[in-house]
C-alpha positions in Angstrom: 0.0 0.0 0.0 1.6 3.3 -1.1 0.3 5.3 1.9 1.8 3.0 4.5 5.2 2.9 2.7 5.2 6.7 2.4 4.4 7.1 6.1 7.1 4.7 7.1 9.7 6.5 4.9 8.7 10.0 6.1 8.9 10.1 9.9 7.1 9.1 13.0 3.4 9.5 13.1 1.0 8.5 15.9 -2.0 6.1 15.4 -4.5 9.0 15.0 -2.3 10.7 12.4 -1.8 7.4 10.5 -5.6 6.9 10.5 -6.2 10.4 9.2 -3.6 10.1 6.5 -5.0 6.8 5.4 -8.6 8.2 5.2 -7.4 11.1 3.1 -5.5 8.8 0.8 -8.6 6.5 0.4 -10.8 9.4 -0.5 -8.2 11.0 -2.9 -7.0 7.8 -4.5 -9.2 8.5 -7.6 -6.6 11.3 -8.5 -4.0 8.5 -9.1 -4.2 6.1 -12.1 -0.9 4.3 -11.7 1.1 2.9 -8.8 3.6 5.7 -9.4 0.9 8.3 -9.2 -0.4 6.7 -6.0 3.0 7.0 -4.4 3.3 10.6 -5.5 -0.2 11.3 -4.0 0.7 9.7 -0.7 3.8 11.8 -0.5 1.9 14.9 -1.4 -0.7 14.2 1.4 2.1 13.8 3.9 3.8 17.0 2.7 0.5 18.9 3.2 0.0 17.4 6.6 3.6 18.2 7.7 3.1 21.9 6.6 0.5 22.1 9.4 -2.7 21.3 7.6 -4.2 18.6 9.8 -7.9 18.7 8.9 -9.1 16.0 6.5 -11.3 18.3 4.4 -8.7 21.0 4.2 -6.1 18.5 2.9 -8.6 17.2 0.3 -9.4 20.7 -0.8 -5.7 21.5 -1.2 -5.2 18.3 -3.3 -8.2 19.2 -5.5 -6.8 22.7 -5.9 -3.4 21.4 -7.0 -5.1 19.1 -9.5 -7.2 22.0 -10.9 -4.0 24.1 -11.4 -2.0 21.2 -12.7 0.7 21.4 -10.1 1.4 19.3 -7.0 1.3 21.0 -3.7 4.6 22.5 -2.7 5.2 24.5 0.5 2.8 26.0 3.0 -0.7 27.0 2.2 
């Protein structure tokens, strides 16, 4: 599973954080069509979360916004 691998590779997260990241990934997975895109999506979710955005809906909104503009999320909101 791309999300678990990305979490393991990107630091220590508590059980609640892992659950939240997993839920966001499950809801946003439709953005990815290939395993490589799934991995990139997982890393993008983690980057957004690490920037301080910890609300599920806000993370999903940022992902949707980045898809509408054609660029992956980079940096703080």
